[in-house]
N, C-alpha and C positions, 0 to 999 in steps of 0.2 A: 704727847696732846691730842692724835687723833683717838686713843684709847679713852681719854677722858671726856672727850666730846661725846663717844660714842654711848657713854653709859647714861648720862640722863636721859636720852632720847628710846633708850630700850625701856627704860622705867616708865617712861609716858606711853608708850605703847601698849602695854599690858592692861592698865585698867581702862584704855580707850576701848578695847575689845568688848570687855565686859560692861562698859556703858551703852556700847553701842547694842547691844543683846538686850540688857534690860530696856533700851529704850525703842526697841522695835514695835512696829504696830500691833503684832501678833500677840508679843508677851504682854503689852499693856492692854491691847483688848481682853486677852484670856484673864488678866487681874480684875478688871472692871466688871467681866461677867460673874465670878466668883465672888466679888464683895456683893453684886446685886442679889446674887443667888443666897448667900449669907443674911442679908437683910430680910430678904423674903421669908427665908426660914425661920429667923428670929421673930417676925412681924404675926408669921403664920401661927406660931405657938401660943399666941396670945390670944386666939379666937378659936371657934368652930371651926372643922373643915368646911361645913356648908357655907360659911361667910367669907373665908380666905383658904383655900386649900392649899396645903406646902408644896414645894418644887417636888418632893418626892412622890405624891400623890399625883401631880400631873404627869411626872416622867412617866409614871406606871400606865397611864393612858396610852402612851404611844406604844405599848409593848402588848396591849389589849388587841387582839384579833378582831373582836367584834367592833372594836371604836374604830380601826385602822381601815377596816372594810368600808366604812361608811365615810371616813376623812378623807382617803386618796382620791376617790372618785369627786368628791364633792371640790376638793382642791383643783384638780385639773378643769374642772368646768368655769371655776371661779377664774382661772389664770387665764382659760380662752377668753372670755370676757374683757379681762384685764387688759390682754395684747392685743386684741381688736380695738378697744376704746383709746388706748394710749398709743397704738398705732396712727390711728386716724388723727389724734391730736398733734401729733409730730409732723404729720404729712400736710396739715393744715397751716400749724402755729409757725414751722421753721421757714417757709418760703414767704408765708405773709409777713412774719416779724422782719425778714431781710427786706422787703419792699417798702414797708412802713418806716424802717430805720435808714435806708437809704436816701428815700424821697423826702425832704423836708416839707415841702407843700401836704403830701399826703400824711406825714406824721400830724402837722398842723391840723389838719381835718379830723383825722381818726383818733388822736389822743384822747380828747376828753371823753368821746362815746365808751372807747376800751376802759378808761379808768373808771366811769360810771358803772359799765358791766361787772367789771373785775370786783368792785366794792359789795356786790350783791352775794349773800352766801348762796352758793350751789344747790344747797339742799331746798332754798326759795323755789326752784324751777323744777322740784318733783311734780306737785300738781299737774304742769304744763306737761312735764315730760311723758306722765302717765297718759294724759289725753291722746298726745301726738305720738307716741310710740308703744303704748299699753304697759302692762306689768313684769313683762319676761325678758327674753334677751335683748331685745332691741332697746327697750327703757333701759336695762341696765349699762349697756354699752353708752347709749347718750349721757347717762348720769356721769359714768366714767370720764367719757370726753369733756363735759362741762366742766370737772372738777379738776382738770388740768391743764386744758387748753390755753386759757388765759395766764396760768403760771408760767407755761412755756414762753407764750407770745410777748409777754412784757420783759422777760430776760434777753431773748433773741432781739427785740426790738433796741435795748439797751446796748447790746453786743455791735448791733450794725452802725448804730450811732456814734460808738467808741472807735471805729475804724478811723484811723489820721486818713485825712485829705491827702498827706504828701504821699503816703505810701500808693494812693491811687494813681495821681499825678505822676509818680515815677514808672509806675507799669505802662501807662499810657504813652510816656516820653518814650519808651522802648519799643512802642508799636504795638502793645496789646490790646486786642478787642475788646470789647464788654464782657464778652463771656470769658475770655481769658483772665480779666480783672476780676470778675467775680470768682473764678477757680483758684486763681494764683496769689490773691491779696486778699479779698474780703473773707472767704471763707477760713484759711489759716488764722486771719486775725479775729475771728469770732470763734475759734472752735473753743477757748476756755468757756465763753460765756454758753456754748453748745453744751459742753459738759454739763455745767451749772445748772442749765433747764432740764438736762435728762435726771439728774439727781432730784430737783425740787419736783418735776412733773412726776416720775415713777411714784415716789413717795406718796405725792395727792391722788395718784391712780389707784394705788392700792387701798388708800382712804376711799377714793370712791365705789371701790369694788364691793368692798365689805358694807359701806353704807347702802348702796343699792341692794344688796342681797337682804338688808333688815327693813329698807322702807318699800320696796315693792313686794313682790310675791316672795315670800321667805323659801329661798332656794339655795341649796350646794352650802357653803360654810354658815352662811347667815342662818339658814335653816336648822344646822346641826347645832349653832349656838342657842338659837331660841328654844329648841327642844331639851337640850342640856339642862337650860336655866329653868325650863318649866317643869323639869323632872329634879329640880335641887340638886342636879349632879354639877356643881362647880367647877369639880376637877376637870370635866368633860369640856366644859364650855371656857376654863381658863387654857386647857390644851389648843384650843383653837385659836386664843388670842396669841399664844405662843407661837402657833404656826405661821399667821400672819406676820410675827415679828420676824419670824426665820425668812420668810420670803421675803420682807423688806431688806434684811440685812444682806441676802444673797443679791439681790438687784443692785444694791448699795455697790458691793462688793465687786460685781461684773462691771459696773459703770467706772469704778476707780481702776480696773486692769485696764479700761479701755481710754482712760485718763492719760496713764503711763505709756499707753502706745502711741495715742494721737499728740500728745504734749510732750511726747519725747525730746523735741528740739526747744523745748521751752525751759530756762534756768529755775531750777527747784531748791527750794531751801532745803536743807538735810532736815529729816525728822527725827 
């Protein structure tokens, strides 16, 4: 009987390992990239290279020393502006969102204002940002800040409002101070929303980074993209776009690793 029972169990275990491997995020991600490259190559074969360069032509740019000598410094300068703008947005939006979310009175007072400003496209602020901050680094940082701060703020406010009052009452019943309640109850409760705000905010900040370099004085990646387009070197312009995609992918991957560490206490569905 014991031998008969062990047989079906072993048979089930073997395909489960294969299924787990094939359903892994890395494998599925690689498959999606390969499918995307295949579709891109097929579509590019129907047009001239100036109209739509194939992936092979774009990849060749990354092995061109002259192109890399312009790309890497531009990328570094762009990422510095991104880091400053995104960092300032986090410093403002996270504490402000917690305060607004935990105070019903402040939420009722400022929610209409936040909703009204949030509905305005950030690009509409470009003329004012140019007047206030100029065309260069400060203006670019300001636009990056504007393009992500309200996205982060809205998510954090929602998370702070979602904290169960019962959890706060339990903390207070054990003699926890307001600071301890904030640190031991509120912050862990809003951590999923914090991770979500990082995901949304980082993507918006990268969007703002390249938008600022195109709308303000053309510098860094924006200048490289503009000059490539003016020279009808669409492969180089597309290489800049691919670089931005890689930066976004790396940022999301880093946030995903942070999520695995911060939310390791949270029950997760098997992927």
